[in-house]
Residue, then its C-alpha position, 0 to 999 in steps of 0.5 A: m503497536i502502542r495503544l495511546g489513550t486520550r480524552r475524546s475532546a477536540l484539544a485532547t485528540v490534537q494533542a494525542n495525534l501530535v504525540a502519535d505522529q512523532l512516534r510513527a515518524l520513529g517507525h512505530e505503530v500507534e493506535l488511539v484509544p478514546i477514554v471518557t473522564t470524569g471532567d468531560v461528563n460532569l460540567a460542575p465547577m472544578q472545585q465542586i467536582g474535586g478539581t485535582g485529577v478529574f480529567v486524569s484517573a480514568l486514563r491512569d485506570a486504563l493504563m493500569s488495566r494494560e487497556i492502553d500503553i501510554a496516556v497523553h495528559s495536559l501536564k497542568d491537569l496531572p496531580t503532583v502525587p505520583v501513582e505506584g506503578l506509573t511514570v512520566g515517560a516523556i515530557p516533549v517541547r513545551e508550547d507557549p505557556r502564557d494565557v490569552l484574552i478572547a474579548r469582543d470588538g478585539l478589546t485587550l485586557g486594559e481596554l475592557p470597561q469597568g464591570a466587564l464580565v470575563g469568564t474563567g473556570s480557574a481560581r488562579r486566573t480569578a485571583m490574578l485578574d482581580g488583583l490587577g484592580l481593573g474592576l472586572e466582574m469574574t464569572g466561572i465557566r466550564g466546557n471546551v474551547d468552542t463552548r467558552i469562545k462562543l459565549v463571547t460571540d453570542g454576546k453572553l460574556d465580554a471576554v474569556v480567558l484561556a491557555r494560548a497553547g490549547l489555541s495554538r494546538l487548534g489552530r485558533l490563535a487568530e481569535v486571540t485579542e491579547t496574550l497576557d504578560p506573565i507579570q500580570v497573570l502567571p500561568a498555571p504550573g505545567q501549563g503548555a506541556l504534555g506529560i506521556e505516562c506509561r507503566a513504569d516497568d514497560t521498558e519497550v514503551l520507555a525506550a520509545l518515548a525517550p526521543l520525545e523528551d525535552p530536558a529543559t522543559r522537564a526541568a522547568v515544569t518539575a520545578e513548577r509542580q514541586m512548588m505547587a506540591t510543596l504548597e500542597a495545592g491542587c490543580s484547581a487551586p490559585v497558584g501560578a508558576l512559570a520556570e525558564v532555562v536562562e543563561g547565568e553568569d556561570g552557565p544555564e540556570l533555572w529561574l522560577r517565578g511563583a505566585l499564591g492567590q490569598d484573601d488580601g491579594v496575590r503574593r509573588l516571588s521569584a528564585n533561581g537555581p541549578v538546572d539539575d536540581p529543579v525540585s529544590l528550587g521549587k520547594a524553596l520558593a514555595n516555602e518562601l511564599l509560605e513564610r510571607e503569610 
């Protein structure tokens, strides 16, 4: 029996069940174990309650105490600093990593009037939308997907910005009024990907997770997360990154785009490198972003 730890939210439960179903299809018995995290019970702004790791620490504690065998994380919520004794045993195929707009009256980003009130809990999204010069008024929000969308349907906000992957997994893409081009709003590092964490010495669980691994997704998110780590930026910092495996002149290569929000706007750069060395690519792009300050 594999005990799978998950947060209680609707999205976290759906994501846990996606992993559980894949493991069951491989012949494993799986039991879901709900875990309450700091980020679930404290709805203060992310920067105020610590940002990095608020959705993760309780799950990691349960792993270390052997209450559960694996934990399913949204990879964008997982701190880049490793924890001794734990490892990300598998990263499955990634969902679409882009952000989306859900706006009143079916409006797109360009159709929102100047002064429109747009909700997001992300410093990254705020910085990038401000950088577009559309005259939007950004306001901080917290809560689950239902809570955020209801702010629009109730007329309290003109729009909200959310991750497309979560809405896709919840079957709610019909409510999206626009999928945002990464040229406008670059996703968070690891957005759309799941990380399945386990104890590093649990060879049976690691073997069970191996078929769920997607090497291309692993390479892409490793480059993105290394860029964030080199910038010493937490999960709530105004950093965007998106890496993709593309066909180069000499075969597959990794292409990484990065963005860093600053007081004077958003700095954007891109670089490419070998698929088998995503760490070096992430470090190099981060250092170039820092040098441009």
